[in-house]
Residue, then its C-alpha position, 0 to 999 in steps of 0.5 A: m381255848s375253843r377252836p373254831s368251827p370248820h369253813p363252810w366251803t370245805s369237803a363235801p359241800l365244795l363238790v356240790f358247789v362245782c357240780a352246781a357251777q357247772i350245771a348253770a354254765a351249761a345252761v347258759t347260751q351264747g346269745q345270753v353270754t353276750r348280753r351279759l358282758l360288760p362294756i369295756p371302755d378306752l382308758p381316758d387320754a388324761q389318765l394315759s398321759r401320766l404313764e410313759p409313752v412305752i406304756q401308753r403304746h402297750i396299753r392301746r395296742t392292747m385294748e384295740r386288739l380287744h375291741s377287735e376281738a370282741r367283736d369277731p363273730s368267728l371266735t369261740r367262747a373260749q378264744r373271747a375269754t382269753a382275749y378279755g382275760e389277757a387284756g386284763r391281765v395287761l391292765q393289771a400289770y400296769h395297775q390300771l385296775d378298774a378297767a382290768e375289773p370288767c376284763y375278768r369278769n367278761a372273761a370269766l363269764l365266757a369260761p366259767q371253768d377257767f380258774r384264772w379269771p376268778y383268781y385274778l379278779g379276787y386279787v384285784y378286788q383284794i387291792k382295791p380293796a372290795l374285800e367281799q367282792a374278793v372273798a366271793s371271786y377267791e371262793r369261786a376260784l377255789a371251788l375250781r381248784p380245792q387244793d390250791q394253797v395260794t389261793k386258800l392263803r389269800l381268801a383267808q387273808a381277805y376273811r381276816d381283813l373282814n373280821q371272819l376270823d373262824r374261816a380265816w383260821s381254818l383255812l390257814k390251818e390247812l396249809s402245809a407248802p413250805e414256801l408259804r410258811a411265813a405268810t401262813l404263820l403271819g396270818l395265824g399270828r394276827i388272828a391270835l393277836a386279835r383274839r388276845d391270845y398273845r402267847a400263840a401270836v408270839e409263837d406264831l409270828t416268832a416263827a414267822s419272822k424265822a422263816d422269812p427274816a426280811a419280812g419286816i412288816i412281821h415285827y410290829p404285830l409281834a410287838m403288839a403281842y409282847r406288849g399284850l403279855g406286858q413285856m415291854d422291853k421285847a415289844l420295843e426290841q420289835v418295834a425297832k426291827r419293823g420294816e415294809g417287807e411282806p413274807a414272800i408268796p411264790d404265785p405263778v399266776i400273779d408273778g406271770l404279770e411281771a413279764l407283760v410289764v415293759g416300761v421303764r418305770v417298771n424296770l427301774e422299780r425291779a431295779y431298786d428292789a434287786v439293789q436292796l436285796d443286794h441282787y446286783d446282777e439282777a438290778a443291772e439287767a433290769y437297768g439295762k432294759a430301762v436304758a434299752l427303752d430310753p437310750s436318751s436318759a443319763a440318770n438311768r445309765v448312771s443307775y445302770a452304771r452303778a448297778l454294774h459296778l456293784a456287781g464287779r463289772r467295772p468296765e460296763a459301768t465305766r461305758q455307761l458312765k462315759e455315755a451318760l456324760r456325753l448325753d449330759a455333761d453336767n450330770m453330777d452323779g456321772n461325773f462322781f462315779l466316773g471319779v470313784i471308778e478312775e480312783e479305783e483304777g489308780d488314776d487320781q489325776a482323772a479322778m480329781v477332774h470328775y471330783r472337781k466338776t461334781l463340787a462345781l455342781d454341787p459345792a456341798h457333795a460331801q463325799a466328792q469333797y472327801y474324796l478330792a481332799n484324800a487324792l490331793m493329800r496322796a499328790g502332796r497338794y496338802a494346802e489345797a487338801l485342807p479346805h476340803y477337809r474342813v468343808v467335809l467336817r462342816y456337812v459331816p462332823q462324825n467323819m473322824f478320818a477327815r478330822l485327822m487328815e485335816a490336822l496332818a494337812m495343817w502340820r504339813t502346810g506349816a501350821p504352829d504345833r500348837e494349833v495342830l495340837v488344839r485341833l487333835e485335842e478337840a477332835r479326841a474330845i469328840n471321839p476318845d475311842y479313835a486311836d489315831f488321835a491319841v497317836a498323833i497327839a503323843r507324837l506331837r508332844a514327844t517331839s515338838a519344839d515348842p515348849a507349850v506343846r512338848d510334854a514327854d511324859k504326858a506322851l508316855a503316859l498316852g503310849q502306854e495306854l495305847y499299847a496296854h490295850l492293843r499291842t500293835p507296831d504303830f503304839a509301840a513306836v509311840v511309847a518308844m519315841a516317847y522313852a527316846a524324848l525322856g532320855r531313857f534309850e535302853q527303854a526306847v530300843a526295846l520298845q522299837k525292837e518289839g514294834i518291828f518284830l510286830a510289824l514282821k508278824l504282820a507282813r508289813p515291809e514299809l513299816v519295819s523299814a521306817l522303824s529300823k531307821d528309828l532304832a539305829h538313832y535310839r541306839t545312838h541315843q538320838p531322839r526323834e526330832k519330828p513327830w512324822d517323817l516327811d515321806d510317812a504313809v500317814f499322809r497318803p490316804v489309801r485310795l478306794k478299792g473296786s469290788 
């Protein structure tokens, strides 16, 4: 495959361009420059009114300062250029690109040797998009910093979007910065894809994905490259992985805009992005800034509390949630998350108050229904827990633990064994791999007084199947229980001893105690009379644990 011709603005011709720019700039007088400056209109009130008040104030102060400095005859050209450029940066930071554009154009006219202004202008045009203007601006910026790799990358991107593939390819091949590797390889891969050089595209795009695994956008062009090679399985695999994340481009010039942004909305966006990356301390910092700017927002305080909690800062999270509920007692998320924290701290009674409040606000809140049901089970209030589990299953039928607890709550409230068995069999049919259903069924069949339910042979078969698959003390106990129900007490004793030995190995003293009590019965030829002891841990779902 032939290589594209070198980019026309590289090496020696670039120096000629720089010199020409310098000579032209020197020939322009102060008066001529002033006459060529573009007017900077204020943003219309209707446009500003859509922004948060704190952002409106920031923009208005910036524009007032610019108009004052633009009229000040005592300022030098460099000072006026800075005034226009800094105003453009503020406007760009708030995505007011149409207003930022003339600011940057004026700054570039007043200070033609300042790299920042044509670079910012190129970035504005690239976002809008106005790609031909973006190319012209980036070329001016590159003339001022011929070795700047980020500028070369952005210029190459603009060339590629204009289908000037040779120019884009030539620039990308000059890049060597490790931090730009993923973005560079993505650009080369896209160019190879456009040229139908699918093998080269796969090579570059695969390397790009390895360089920045979080850049989900790479997977789609990689899928198209595999499709071009006729490898449809790999193409579909990449399509399934595609996302929106772009390769990281560390850019001190553009990244510096973030420091200008003071609005609540932007801090919330930063916090959201940080949460997606599991950077919870960063998220908490951004939410904290948003709350400081708008202390009256209960919703923002709840989000702040969630980030604090994820960062392991539970006391601070609790304070923020309580303040949020002081501001808005009916904040549903605030009530729910405070209940979660109280449960984590071991206070089920307080947690239940907030779960109930959550459900008063939204009866379809499946998590609150589930956590409340578990708390009621721990409190021994089985009849109250039962309807909450049923609501959970209405909204989240795949919650297998809720299905198990529904059946156990039925048994504890005195439901006939055959009704409990029906619910367990239905649940097992939905998910045969959920072993706890088989354990509960075997226990019922081994001990029930109802002839329609009792079947020790079936209990034994179930228990043996479980124990053959995985040797646990619980499964051993089921087999022993079935043997005892069949009058085979020697085997029951042997299996029960194995279960105790396994429980000791797993350091589960509470289970050792329960199994030892059954062992004593089996040694005296007494089978179990009930599937569970009333104080069995199975009726007490484990509490949530904090980070």
